[in-house]
C-alpha positions as CSV (number, residue, x, y, z in Angstrom):
1,M,-2.6,7.7,7.6
2,K,-0.4,4.8,6.3
3,P,2.2,5.6,3.6
4,V,1.1,4.6,0.1
5,R,4.6,4.3,-1.4
6,T,8.2,4.3,-0.3
7,P,10.8,6.9,-1.3
8,C,13.4,4.0,-1.5
9,L,12.2,3.1,-5.0
10,T,13.4,6.4,-6.3
11,C,16.5,6.7,-4.1
12,G,18.9,3.9,-3.5
13,A,21.5,6.2,-1.9
14,C,22.1,4.0,1.1
15,C,23.1,1.1,-1.2
16,A,25.7,3.4,-2.7
17,F,27.0,5.0,0.4
18,F,27.4,2.5,3.2
19,R,29.3,-0.8,3.5
20,A,26.8,-3.6,3.9
21,S,28.5,-6.0,6.3
22,F,26.9,-8.8,8.2
23,Y,27.4,-12.3,9.8
24,W,28.4,-14.8,7.2
25,A,25.7,-17.3,8.2
26,E,23.1,-15.0,6.6
27,T,24.5,-16.0,3.2
28,S,23.2,-19.0,1.3
29,A,26.3,-20.9,2.6
30,G,24.8,-20.8,6.1
31,T,21.1,-20.3,5.5
32,P,19.0,-21.8,2.7
33,G,17.4,-18.8,0.8
34,G,19.9,-16.4,2.4
35,V,21.9,-13.7,0.7
36,P,23.5,-15.3,-2.4
37,E,27.0,-16.1,-1.3
38,Q,28.5,-15.2,-4.7
39,L,27.4,-11.6,-4.1
40,T,29.5,-11.3,-1.0
41,E,33.1,-10.9,0.0
42,K,34.8,-12.2,3.1
43,I,35.9,-9.6,5.7
44,N,37.1,-12.1,8.3
45,D,36.0,-15.4,9.8
46,F,32.7,-14.0,11.0
47,L,31.7,-11.2,8.6
48,V,31.1,-10.7,4.9
49,Q,30.1,-7.6,3.0
50,M,28.1,-7.2,-0.2
51,K,30.3,-6.9,-3.2
52,G,30.8,-3.3,-4.3
53,T,30.1,-1.7,-0.9
54,R,33.7,-1.2,0.1
55,G,35.9,1.6,-1.1
56,P,35.6,5.3,-1.9
57,Q,32.7,5.0,-4.3
58,P,30.6,2.1,-2.9
59,R,27.6,0.7,-4.8
60,C,26.0,-2.6,-3.8
61,V,26.2,-5.2,-6.6
62,A,22.5,-6.0,-5.9
63,L,21.3,-2.5,-6.6
64,S,19.9,-1.9,-10.1
65,G,18.8,1.3,-11.7
66,E,19.7,5.0,-11.3
67,I,20.1,6.5,-7.9
68,G,17.6,9.3,-7.4
69,S,15.4,8.1,-10.3
70,E,14.3,4.5,-10.1
71,V,16.1,1.7,-8.3
72,A,15.5,-1.8,-7.0
73,C,17.3,-4.4,-5.0
74,S,17.7,-7.5,-7.1
75,I,17.8,-9.7,-4.0
76,Y,15.2,-7.8,-1.9
77,E,13.5,-10.9,-0.4
78,Q,17.0,-12.3,0.4
79,R,18.6,-9.1,1.7
80,S,20.7,-9.1,4.8
81,S,19.7,-8.1,8.3
82,V,21.8,-4.9,8.0
83,C,19.7,-3.9,5.0
84,R,16.4,-4.9,6.7
85,A,17.3,-2.9,9.8
86,F,18.0,0.3,7.9
87,P,14.9,2.4,8.1
88,P,14.2,5.1,5.5
89,S,13.9,8.5,6.9
90,L,10.4,9.4,8.2
91,Q,9.2,5.8,8.1
92,D,6.8,5.8,11.0
93,G,7.5,9.6,11.3
94,V,11.1,9.1,12.6
95,V,14.0,11.0,10.9
96,N,16.9,8.8,10.0
97,E,19.9,11.1,9.7
98,D,22.0,8.4,8.1
99,C,19.4,8.0,5.3
100,N,19.4,11.8,4.8
101,R,23.3,11.8,4.9
102,A,23.5,9.2,2.1
103,R,20.9,11.1,0.1
104,A,22.9,14.3,0.4
105,A,26.0,12.6,-0.8
106,H,24.2,11.8,-4.0
107,G,22.7,15.3,-4.4
108,L,19.3,14.4,-3.1
109,K,17.2,16.4,-0.6
110,P,16.1,14.9,2.8
111,V,13.1,12.7,2.7
112,T,9.8,14.5,3.3
113,S,6.3,13.2,4.2
114,A,5.3,14.0,0.6
115,D,7.9,11.5,-0.6
116,W,5.9,8.9,1.4
117,G,2.7,10.1,-0.4
118,I,1.4,11.7,2.8
119,K,-0.2,15.1,2.5
120,D,0.5,17.4,5.4
């Protein structure tokens, strides 16, 4: 049975736990329609990071809403490869411990199949 919803829309923990760093050419400076360059910070000659994702209390500048309640990525269609490659836990039935670790840091329980709208 295919999931009918994603728990990401009520979570957002990964966007406020990990540093989102990626190759600079994924930004609008290197790719038309890429990650808006003004939302990134240079790490070195090759890498940038999303503003807000570095430091002891990271939160991506593109994340809107309240973690654990209702969230959205303001640049979802333009998000970087690192964000696209991060699978939410139990997507396709596979546990992502990093997802669950980010959730735990925000006081959220691990993702369950019920969070995907799947009845066991």
